C-alpha positions as CSV (number, residue, x, y, z in Angstrom):
1,X,-28.2,20.8,-24.3
2,X,-24.7,20.4,-25.6
3,X,-21.8,18.0,-25.0
4,X,-19.3,20.4,-26.6
5,X,-16.9,19.2,-29.4
6,X,-13.4,17.8,-29.5
7,X,-10.7,18.1,-32.2
8,X,-7.6,15.9,-32.5
9,X,-4.5,18.1,-32.8
10,X,-2.1,15.3,-33.5
11,X,-2.0,11.7,-34.6
12,X,-0.4,10.4,-31.4
13,X,-1.3,9.2,-28.9
14,X,-4.0,6.7,-30.0
15,X,-7.3,7.6,-28.5
16,X,-10.9,6.6,-29.1
17,X,-13.9,8.4,-27.6
18,X,-16.2,6.0,-25.8
19,X,-18.7,8.5,-24.4
20,X,-19.6,12.1,-24.6
21,X,-21.7,14.2,-22.3
22,X,-22.2,16.9,-19.8
23,X,-20.8,17.0,-16.3
24,X,-22.0,18.9,-13.3
25,X,-20.4,19.3,-9.8
26,X,-22.1,19.9,-6.5
27,X,-21.0,20.1,-2.9
28,X,-23.1,19.8,0.3
29,X,-22.2,21.6,3.5
30,X,-21.9,19.5,6.6
31,X,-24.9,18.6,8.7
32,X,-26.0,21.6,10.8
33,X,-24.1,24.2,8.8
34,X,-26.0,26.8,6.8
35,X,-23.1,27.6,4.6
36,X,-19.6,26.3,3.8
37,X,-16.6,28.6,4.0
38,X,-13.9,26.1,3.1
39,X,-13.3,22.5,2.3
40,X,-13.4,21.6,6.0
41,X,-17.1,22.5,5.9
42,X,-18.0,20.2,3.0
43,X,-19.7,16.9,3.7
44,X,-20.1,15.6,0.2
45,X,-18.7,16.2,-3.3
46,X,-21.0,15.0,-6.1
47,X,-20.5,14.6,-9.8
48,X,-23.4,14.2,-12.2
49,X,-22.7,12.7,-15.6
50,X,-25.3,13.1,-18.3
51,X,-24.1,11.1,-21.4
52,X,-25.5,12.1,-24.8
53,X,-27.2,8.7,-25.3
54,X,-29.9,7.0,-23.3
55,X,-29.8,3.5,-21.9
56,X,-31.6,0.2,-22.0
57,X,-30.7,-1.5,-18.8
58,X,-30.2,-0.1,-15.3
59,X,-30.6,-1.0,-11.6
60,X,-33.9,-0.8,-9.8
61,X,-34.6,2.9,-8.9
62,X,-35.3,1.8,-5.3
63,X,-31.6,1.1,-4.8
64,X,-29.8,4.5,-4.7
65,X,-29.8,5.8,-1.1
66,X,-29.7,9.5,-1.7
67,X,-32.8,9.8,-3.8
68,X,-35.1,7.4,-1.8
69,X,-34.3,7.6,1.9
70,X,-31.4,9.7,2.9
71,X,-31.7,9.2,6.7
72,X,-32.9,6.7,9.3
73,X,-33.6,7.3,12.9
74,X,-30.4,5.5,13.9
75,X,-26.9,7.1,13.8
76,X,-25.3,3.7,13.7
77,X,-25.2,3.8,9.9
78,X,-23.7,7.4,9.7
79,X,-20.2,8.0,8.7
80,X,-17.8,10.3,10.5
81,X,-19.5,13.4,9.0
82,X,-23.1,12.3,9.8
83,X,-23.8,11.0,6.2
84,X,-24.5,7.4,5.2
85,X,-23.1,5.8,2.1
86,X,-25.4,4.2,-0.4
87,X,-25.2,2.2,-3.6
88,X,-27.2,-0.8,-4.5
89,X,-27.3,-4.2,-6.1
90,X,-29.2,-6.0,-8.7
91,X,-30.5,-4.9,-12.0
92,X,-33.7,-5.0,-14.0
93,X,-34.8,-4.5,-17.6
94,X,-36.5,-1.2,-18.3
95,X,-38.8,-0.8,-21.3
96,X,-37.9,2.5,-22.9
97,X,-39.7,3.4,-26.1
98,X,-37.6,6.5,-26.6
99,X,-34.1,7.2,-25.3
100,X,-34.2,9.4,-22.3
101,X,-31.4,11.5,-20.8
102,X,-29.5,9.4,-18.4
103,X,-28.3,10.9,-15.1
104,X,-25.6,9.3,-13.0
105,X,-25.1,10.7,-9.5
106,X,-21.5,10.0,-8.3
107,X,-20.1,10.5,-4.8
108,X,-16.3,11.2,-4.2
109,X,-15.1,9.5,-1.1
110,X,-12.5,12.2,-0.2
111,X,-14.9,15.1,-0.8
112,X,-12.6,16.5,-3.5
113,X,-11.0,15.5,-6.8
114,X,-7.4,14.5,-7.1
115,X,-5.2,17.4,-8.1
116,X,-4.9,16.7,-11.9
117,X,-1.4,17.9,-12.3
118,X,0.0,16.4,-9.2
119,X,0.6,12.6,-8.8
120,X,-1.2,11.3,-5.7
121,X,-2.8,8.1,-4.4
122,X,-6.0,7.1,-6.3
123,X,-9.2,8.7,-5.2
124,X,-12.2,6.3,-4.6
125,X,-15.7,7.1,-5.6
126,X,-19.0,5.3,-6.4
127,X,-22.2,5.6,-8.4
128,X,-25.0,6.5,-6.0
129,X,-27.9,6.8,-8.4
130,X,-28.8,6.1,-12.0
131,X,-32.0,7.6,-13.2
132,X,-33.8,9.2,-16.1
133,X,-36.0,11.2,-13.8
134,X,-34.7,14.7,-12.9
135,X,-37.0,14.8,-9.8
136,X,-35.1,11.9,-8.4
137,X,-31.8,13.7,-8.8
138,X,-33.3,16.9,-7.3
139,X,-34.5,15.0,-4.3
140,X,-31.0,13.5,-3.8
141,X,-29.4,16.9,-3.8
142,X,-31.9,18.6,-1.6
143,X,-31.5,19.0,2.1
144,X,-33.9,17.7,4.8
145,X,-34.7,17.7,8.5
146,X,-34.4,14.4,10.4
147,X,-34.2,13.0,13.9
148,X,-31.6,10.8,15.4
149,X,-31.7,8.9,18.7
150,X,-28.6,10.4,20.2
151,X,-28.3,13.9,18.7
152,X,-31.9,14.8,18.3
153,X,-33.0,17.0,15.5
154,X,-30.5,17.5,12.6
155,X,-30.5,19.7,9.5
156,X,-29.0,18.5,6.2
157,X,-28.3,21.5,4.0
158,X,-29.1,21.7,0.3
159,X,-26.3,20.9,-2.2
160,X,-24.7,23.8,-4.1
161,X,-23.8,23.8,-7.8
162,X,-20.1,24.4,-8.1
163,X,-19.2,23.5,-11.7
164,X,-20.6,22.8,-15.2
165,X,-18.9,21.6,-18.3
166,X,-18.5,18.8,-20.8
167,X,-16.7,15.4,-20.4
168,X,-15.4,12.5,-22.4
169,X,-14.6,8.9,-21.4
170,X,-12.0,7.7,-23.9
171,X,-9.8,4.7,-24.6
172,X,-6.0,5.6,-24.6
173,X,-3.6,3.1,-26.1
174,X,0.1,3.9,-25.3
175,X,3.4,2.3,-24.5
176,X,2.0,0.9,-21.2
177,X,-1.1,-0.7,-22.9
178,X,-4.7,0.4,-23.0
179,X,-6.4,2.4,-20.2
180,X,-9.3,4.7,-20.0
181,X,-9.5,8.4,-19.1
182,X,-12.3,10.6,-17.8
183,X,-11.6,14.1,-19.0
184,X,-13.6,17.3,-18.6
185,X,-13.6,21.0,-19.3
186,X,-15.6,23.6,-17.4
187,X,-18.0,26.0,-18.9
188,X,-19.0,27.6,-15.5
189,X,-17.5,29.3,-13.6
190,X,-15.5,31.5,-15.9
191,X,-11.8,30.9,-15.3
192,X,-11.1,34.5,-14.4
193,X,-13.6,34.3,-11.5
194,X,-11.7,31.5,-9.7
195,X,-9.5,32.7,-6.9
196,X,-6.3,31.0,-5.9
197,X,-5.8,31.6,-2.2
198,X,-2.9,31.0,0.2
199,X,-2.2,27.4,1.2
200,X,-2.8,28.1,4.9
201,X,-6.1,30.0,4.2
202,X,-8.7,27.9,2.4
203,X,-11.3,30.5,2.9
204,X,-9.5,32.9,0.6
205,X,-9.7,30.3,-2.2
206,X,-12.7,29.7,-4.5
207,X,-14.5,26.5,-3.8
208,X,-13.3,25.1,-7.2
209,X,-9.7,25.6,-6.0
210,X,-10.3,24.1,-2.6
211,X,-12.0,21.0,-4.0
212,X,-9.5,20.5,-6.9
213,X,-12.1,21.2,-9.6
214,X,-9.7,22.5,-12.2
215,X,-10.7,24.4,-15.3
216,X,-9.9,21.2,-17.3
217,X,-8.5,17.8,-16.1
218,X,-7.7,14.3,-17.2
219,X,-7.9,11.3,-14.9
220,X,-7.3,7.7,-15.5
221,X,-10.4,5.9,-14.4
222,X,-10.5,2.2,-13.3
223,X,-13.6,0.2,-12.3
224,X,-13.3,-1.9,-9.2
225,X,-14.5,-5.4,-9.3
226,X,-17.4,-6.0,-6.9
227,X,-15.8,-9.3,-5.9
228,X,-12.7,-7.5,-4.6
229,X,-12.4,-7.4,-0.8
230,X,-11.6,-4.1,0.9
231,X,-7.9,-3.2,0.9
232,X,-6.1,-5.0,3.7
233,X,-3.9,-1.9,4.0
234,X,-7.0,0.1,4.9
235,X,-6.1,2.9,2.5
236,X,-8.9,2.4,0.0
237,X,-12.5,2.6,1.2
238,X,-15.2,0.4,-0.2
239,X,-18.9,-0.2,0.0
240,X,-20.5,-3.0,2.0
241,X,-21.2,-6.1,0.0
242,X,-24.9,-5.5,-0.1
243,X,-24.3,-2.1,-1.6
244,X,-21.9,-3.1,-4.3
245,X,-23.0,-3.2,-7.9
246,X,-24.2,-6.5,-9.4
247,X,-22.9,-6.3,-13.0
248,X,-24.4,-8.5,-15.6
249,X,-22.2,-11.5,-16.7
250,X,-20.9,-9.8,-19.9
251,X,-19.4,-7.0,-17.8
252,X,-18.3,-8.9,-14.7
253,X,-16.5,-11.4,-17.0
254,X,-14.2,-8.6,-18.3
255,X,-12.5,-8.5,-14.9
256,X,-11.3,-12.1,-15.1
257,X,-9.1,-12.5,-12.1
258,X,-8.2,-8.8,-12.0
259,X,-9.2,-6.4,-9.3
260,X,-9.7,-3.5,-11.6
261,X,-10.7,-3.0,-15.2
262,X,-10.7,0.1,-17.5
263,X,-14.1,1.9,-17.9
264,X,-14.5,0.2,-21.2
265,X,-17.3,0.1,-21.9
266,X,-18.6,3.0,-19.8
267,X,-21.7,1.0,-19.2
268,X,-20.1,-0.1,-15.9
269,X,-21.2,3.3,-14.7
270,X,-24.9,2.5,-15.4
271,X,-25.0,0.4,-12.2
272,X,-25.6,1.8,-8.8
273,X,-22.9,0.8,-6.4
274,X,-20.2,0.7,-9.2
275,X,-16.9,1.7,-7.5
276,X,-14.0,3.3,-9.3
277,X,-10.7,5.0,-8.8
278,X,-9.6,8.3,-10.3
279,X,-5.8,8.7,-10.8
280,X,-4.3,12.1,-11.6
281,X,-3.1,12.4,-15.2
282,X,-2.9,16.1,-16.4
283,X,-4.5,19.5,-16.2
284,X,-3.7,20.1,-19.9
285,X,-5.7,17.7,-22.0
286,X,-4.3,18.9,-25.4
287,X,-0.7,18.5,-24.3
288,X,-1.3,15.0,-22.8
289,X,-3.8,13.5,-25.3
290,X,-3.6,15.7,-28.4
291,X,-7.3,16.6,-27.9
292,X,-8.7,20.1,-28.0
293,X,-12.0,19.9,-25.9
294,X,-14.4,22.9,-26.2
295,X,-17.6,23.7,-24.5
296,X,-20.6,24.4,-26.9
297,X,-20.8,28.0,-25.9
298,X,-17.9,30.2,-24.8
299,X,-20.2,32.8,-23.3
300,X,-20.3,33.1,-19.5
301,X,-23.9,34.3,-19.3
302,X,-26.1,32.4,-16.8
303,X,-28.9,32.0,-19.4
304,X,-26.4,29.7,-21.3
305,X,-26.3,27.3,-18.4
306,X,-27.4,23.7,-19.2
307,X,-27.5,23.0,-15.5
308,X,-30.2,25.6,-14.9
309,X,-32.1,24.4,-18.0
310,X,-32.0,20.9,-16.7
311,X,-32.9,21.6,-13.0
312,X,-35.4,24.4,-13.7
313,X,-36.2,27.7,-12.0
314,X,-36.7,26.0,-8.6
315,X,-32.9,25.7,-8.2
316,X,-32.0,29.1,-9.5
317,X,-31.5,30.6,-6.0
318,X,-28.4,32.7,-5.1
319,X,-27.3,30.0,-2.6
320,X,-27.6,27.2,-5.1
321,X,-25.8,29.0,-8.0
322,X,-23.4,31.5,-6.3
323,X,-20.5,29.0,-6.3
324,X,-21.3,28.1,-9.9
325,X,-21.4,31.6,-11.4
326,X,-19.4,33.7,-8.9
327,X,-16.9,31.1,-7.7
328,X,-17.6,32.0,-4.1
329,X,-18.6,29.8,-1.1
330,X,-22.2,29.5,-0.1
């Protein structure tokens, strides 16, 4: 497993790496669809962060929706696309003799990332699951059959891998004060495989293009206080109170009376129900931050994929990996 390496190319701006790790991207086609052919067919966009270090405290594993019970018989809890939002509350101490790989499953509310080089409104997301058990993550990304009272039998498709790379969470101190960035660089798919289609024909674009998963990107990341009420303007979504994170006092106290706080420390993301905003910063990390981020291997061979090594042969199907290696819809 490799988190890549970074090299500072200039003294300014002042940055400090807070966390290193691997990042994986997945999308799930909408309920009832066997395949996606464009962004309009996508029900969920997931990010999985695997930091290089383990952890000592996390929420109860029974709290994340996706990995425990994805559906109920009632459609009253479904969102517009037939999917329910999860998240949890409360935390517990976990006795860990040896540090284990930590896996954070993140849901993006708009089913895409912000365009990194284009200023836009912030994109909301939340931490759905925090676990050290790969089987829990596999279960969250798998499809299932379920029944509803009004629509009868429904089919939830398996998620598809659509990106793999390395990421950093860093502290950036500039003229406007301190803030934090989430930056990443893809290892798969190879850049030359990504197709850039016409604006009015999403099906001619690669899924990476349609979902704004650029080859590399920098976003400002802000953690939302669980005590903050939903936006009165109705522009920013939020979890129900019972699904919001319950941060320990030393983290909650960092907000003070503020609605948002930088992802410093990144431990905020170790709590299911943690809500955050991603704000476009740049699609050129070196130019913006003076940091040259490299993946561990520059080869594009599938056998070099950490995602396949992590998830095992049971996910090495063509449908699961075609978007990852061929940059085509599946």
